[in-house]
Backbone as CSV, one residue per row, in Angstrom:
resi,resn,N_x,N_y,N_z,CA_x,CA_y,CA_z,C_x,C_y,C_z
1,MET,-99.167,26.089,288.457,-97.967,25.305,288.708,-98.371,24.030,289.444
2,ILE,-97.919,22.887,288.945,-98.179,21.615,289.603,-96.970,21.258,290.453
3,VAL,-97.230,21.029,291.749,-96.180,20.709,292.706,-96.580,19.435,293.439
4,VAL,-95.643,18.495,293.524,-95.852,17.239,294.253,-94.916,17.241,295.457
5,SER,-95.421,16.763,296.587,-94.603,16.717,297.797,-94.540,15.319,298.378
6,ASN,-93.400,15.009,298.940,-93.208,13.816,299.738,-93.616,14.152,301.175
7,THR,-93.469,13.207,302.066,-93.917,13.326,303.448,-93.176,14.388,304.258
8,SER,-91.865,14.340,304.270,-91.075,15.173,305.180,-91.307,16.670,305.046
9,PRO,-91.375,17.235,303.844,-91.616,18.678,303.781,-92.925,19.094,304.465
10,ILE,-93.946,18.276,304.339,-95.235,18.590,304.961,-95.136,18.486,306.481
11,ILE,-94.596,17.380,306.963,-94.490,17.181,308.408,-93.588,18.236,309.041
12,ASN,-92.447,18.488,308.426,-91.507,19.447,309.004,-92.091,20.857,309.079
13,LEU,-92.775,21.279,308.022,-93.402,22.605,308.058,-94.555,22.645,309.056
14,ALA,-95.320,21.556,309.154,-96.414,21.503,310.132,-95.870,21.574,311.561
15,CYS,-94.727,20.949,311.802,-94.113,20.957,313.139,-93.802,22.367,313.625
16,ILE,-93.462,23.238,312.710,-93.111,24.603,313.111,-94.229,25.602,312.798
17,GLY,-95.414,25.072,312.492,-96.564,25.936,312.243,-96.476,26.746,310.968
18,GLN,-95.740,26.238,309.977,-95.528,26.996,308.745,-95.993,26.262,307.484
19,LEU,-96.903,25.310,307.632,-97.374,24.547,306.481,-98.004,25.441,305.417
20,ASP,-98.611,26.537,305.841,-99.273,27.442,304.894,-98.308,28.078,303.901
21,ILE,-97.017,28.015,304.186,-96.023,28.527,303.228,-96.187,27.838,301.876
22,LEU,-96.481,26.536,301.892,-96.659,25.808,300.626,-97.835,26.372,299.840
23,ARG,-98.941,26.676,300.524,-100.096,27.255,299.835,-99.764,28.641,299.300
24,GLN,-99.050,29.423,300.099,-98.676,30.768,299.670,-97.765,30.738,298.444
25,LEU,-96.845,29.787,298.421,-95.900,29.693,297.301,-96.506,29.067,296.053
26,TYR,-97.323,28.014,296.246,-97.732,27.201,295.096,-99.243,27.116,294.869
27,GLY,-100.040,27.614,295.783,-101.490,27.518,295.634,-102.021,26.184,296.112
28,SER,-101.535,25.116,295.529,-101.922,23.773,295.957,-100.749,22.831,295.722
29,ILE,-100.800,21.700,296.405,-99.801,20.652,296.180,-100.520,19.323,296.059
30,ALA,-99.906,18.415,295.332,-100.435,17.065,295.196,-99.539,16.116,295.989
31,ILE,-100.172,15.139,296.629,-99.422,14.095,297.317,-99.978,12.750,296.878
32,PRO,-99.117,11.735,296.777,-99.616,10.401,296.447,-100.302,9.771,297.655
33,GLU,-101.068,8.714,297.410,-101.808,8.048,298.473,-100.910,7.554,299.602
34,SER,-99.724,7.055,299.283,-98.846,6.529,300.331,-98.364,7.637,301.262
35,VAL,-98.161,8.834,300.737,-97.765,9.968,301.572,-98.935,10.356,302.475
36,TYR,-100.138,10.397,301.924,-101.327,10.665,302.732,-101.419,9.644,303.859
37,HIS,-101.281,8.375,303.537,-101.387,7.306,304.534,-100.317,7.455,305.617
38,GLU,-99.097,7.753,305.200,-98.010,7.908,306.158,-98.267,9.057,307.129
39,ILE,-98.809,10.151,306.623,-99.047,11.318,307.472,-100.342,11.174,308.277
40,ALA,-101.439,10.834,307.609,-102.756,10.866,308.247,-103.097,9.607,309.032
41,VAL,-102.609,8.456,308.601,-102.981,7.203,309.254,-101.872,6.733,310.190
42,THR,-100.692,6.465,309.634,-99.574,6.013,310.460,-99.195,7.079,311.483
43,GLY,-99.219,8.329,311.076,-98.859,9.431,311.966,-100.056,10.125,312.582
44,SER,-101.167,9.426,312.704,-102.385,10.017,313.252,-102.099,10.727,314.572
45,GLY,-102.513,11.969,314.649,-102.298,12.769,315.846,-100.997,13.548,315.838
46,ASP,-100.089,13.216,314.932,-98.811,13.918,314.827,-98.958,15.155,313.946
47,ALA,-97.904,15.947,313.892,-97.898,17.162,313.081,-98.242,16.842,311.632
48,GLY,-99.159,17.570,311.093,-99.550,17.440,309.698,-100.720,16.509,309.443
49,SER,-101.032,15.619,310.381,-102.071,14.621,310.105,-103.452,15.245,309.917
50,ARG,-103.836,16.143,310.785,-105.145,16.794,310.630,-105.169,17.704,309.414
51,GLU,-104.057,18.402,309.188,-103.997,19.341,308.069,-104.149,18.626,306.726
52,VAL,-103.480,17.491,306.564,-103.552,16.752,305.298,-104.977,16.270,305.040
53,GLN,-105.686,15.965,306.111,-107.063,15.507,305.958,-108.046,16.649,305.707
54,ALA,-107.740,17.835,306.234,-108.715,18.921,306.213,-108.480,20.004,305.161
55,LEU,-107.228,20.234,304.800,-106.931,21.352,303.905,-107.183,20.974,302.448
56,GLY,-108.053,21.705,301.808,-108.423,21.412,300.427,-107.321,21.649,299.415
57,TRP,-106.324,22.440,299.761,-105.250,22.731,298.811,-104.175,21.634,298.797
58,ILE,-104.281,20.656,299.700,-103.415,19.466,299.656,-104.258,18.356,299.047
59,GLU,-103.928,17.999,297.816,-104.744,17.064,297.037,-104.082,15.694,296.958
60,THR,-104.781,14.677,297.440,-104.274,13.312,297.362,-104.633,12.744,295.996
61,THR,-103.634,12.218,295.304,-103.812,11.725,293.941,-103.203,10.331,293.822
62,LYS,-103.899,9.452,293.140,-103.431,8.078,292.961,-102.462,8.000,291.787
63,THR,-101.358,7.286,291.998,-100.441,7.020,290.890,-101.000,5.857,290.082
64,THR,-100.737,5.865,288.783,-101.270,4.791,287.943,-100.200,3.804,287.490
65,ASN,-98.950,4.228,287.407,-97.889,3.355,286.919,-97.279,2.569,288.084
66,ARG,-97.967,1.508,288.475,-97.538,0.703,289.617,-96.209,-0.009,289.350
67,LEU,-95.932,-0.356,288.092,-94.660,-1.011,287.766,-93.485,-0.071,288.017
68,GLN,-93.641,1.180,287.646,-92.573,2.150,287.871,-92.378,2.404,289.366
69,VAL,-93.470,2.456,290.110,-93.369,2.622,291.567,-92.598,1.450,292.155
70,ALA,-92.956,0.237,291.751,-92.275,-0.962,292.267,-90.789,-0.944,291.923
71,ALA,-90.462,-0.521,290.715,-89.053,-0.463,290.304,-88.278,0.544,291.158
72,LEU,-88.882,1.676,291.447,-88.201,2.692,292.251,-88.078,2.274,293.714
73,GLN,-88.968,1.398,294.163,-88.917,0.935,295.547,-87.711,0.040,295.827
74,ILE,-86.998,-0.342,294.799,-85.748,-1.074,295.016,-84.756,-0.174,295.739
75,GLU,-84.810,1.134,295.437,-83.882,2.100,296.033,-84.516,3.005,297.086
76,LEU,-85.824,3.181,297.023,-86.498,4.204,297.835,-87.659,3.610,298.615
77,ASP,-88.141,4.373,299.607,-89.351,3.927,300.287,-90.556,4.236,299.397
78,LYS,-91.698,3.684,299.774,-92.890,3.793,298.934,-93.322,5.243,298.699
79,GLY,-93.257,6.073,299.739,-93.668,7.464,299.591,-92.820,8.222,298.596
80,GLU,-91.513,8.034,298.683,-90.621,8.706,297.721,-90.866,8.185,296.311
81,ALA,-90.998,6.868,296.169,-91.230,6.277,294.851,-92.526,6.801,294.245
82,GLU,-93.594,6.798,295.020,-94.874,7.293,294.506,-94.826,8.791,294.213
83,SER,-94.101,9.542,295.015,-93.992,10.983,294.767,-93.315,11.257,293.432
84,ILE,-92.249,10.533,293.149,-91.540,10.706,291.877,-92.435,10.318,290.710
85,VAL,-93.079,9.173,290.817,-93.949,8.720,289.724,-95.120,9.684,289.537
86,LEU,-95.709,10.161,290.629,-96.815,11.115,290.512,-96.352,12.404,289.835
87,ALA,-95.169,12.875,290.196,-94.636,14.081,289.550,-94.485,13.865,288.047
88,LEU,-94.020,12.696,287.654,-93.896,12.388,286.223,-95.263,12.310,285.554
89,GLU,-96.210,11.638,286.207,-97.539,11.463,285.625,-98.282,12.792,285.474
90,LEU,-98.072,13.700,286.419,-98.760,14.996,286.362,-97.969,16.053,285.606
91,ASN,-96.774,15.682,285.119,-95.874,16.655,284.506,-95.646,17.839,285.445
92,ALA,-95.386,17.523,286.700,-95.195,18.553,287.723,-93.975,19.402,287.409
93,GLU,-94.067,20.648,287.784,-92.943,21.568,287.604,-91.967,21.493,288.773
94,LEU,-92.436,20.944,289.902,-91.594,20.880,291.089,-91.954,19.650,291.912
95,LEU,-90.928,19.018,292.459,-91.087,17.871,293.351,-90.350,18.182,294.640
96,LEU,-91.053,18.149,295.762,-90.457,18.455,297.053,-90.018,17.164,297.739
97,LEU,-88.713,16.962,297.795,-88.097,15.812,298.460,-86.962,16.316,299.324
98,ASP,-86.770,15.704,300.477,-85.652,16.153,301.305,-84.524,15.128,301.417
99,GLU,-84.742,13.905,300.985,-83.708,12.879,301.075,-82.807,12.919,299.842
100,ARG,-81.519,12.864,300.071,-80.541,12.939,298.973,-80.750,11.815,297.952
101,ARG,-80.929,10.592,298.435,-81.118,9.469,297.501,-82.356,9.690,296.638
102,GLY,-83.425,10.165,297.245,-84.645,10.434,296.488,-84.438,11.497,295.425
103,ARG,-83.697,12.542,295.772,-83.408,13.599,294.784,-82.551,13.064,293.650
104,THR,-81.593,12.190,293.969,-80.740,11.600,292.944,-81.559,10.751,291.985
105,VAL,-82.435,9.915,292.528,-83.279,9.066,291.689,-84.240,9.923,290.870
106,ALA,-84.817,10.950,291.475,-85.725,11.839,290.745,-85.013,12.517,289.585
107,SER,-83.775,12.947,289.808,-83.001,13.578,288.728,-82.777,12.600,287.584
108,ARG,-82.491,11.360,287.920,-82.312,10.337,286.860,-83.589,10.129,286.065
109,GLN,-84.732,10.277,286.719,-86.019,10.081,286.061,-86.438,11.294,285.227
110,GLY,-85.714,12.376,285.400,-86.019,13.581,284.621,-86.939,14.529,285.359
């Protein structure tokens, strides 16, 4: 099963010491580069930052359709836009988003 995650699900689960739930449920998850940057660089030292860098089952993957990312950024932040595009590019079975607007846009994208 291919699963893509945005920032908040990772940070929120890391905050309560339950990040491993994602591995237990899905085996591995993919995150776009902007989500990695937001968690590991911008949030350095915060919940999830060390885990995203160290855990092999969290895989950082580059999106290739930059035009689609840019188009989605009209409505969403970069992490949400890249997460949606990455899910489409990988034909993911599941996309983990917690923001209502992001879920609405993802549904429109299929």
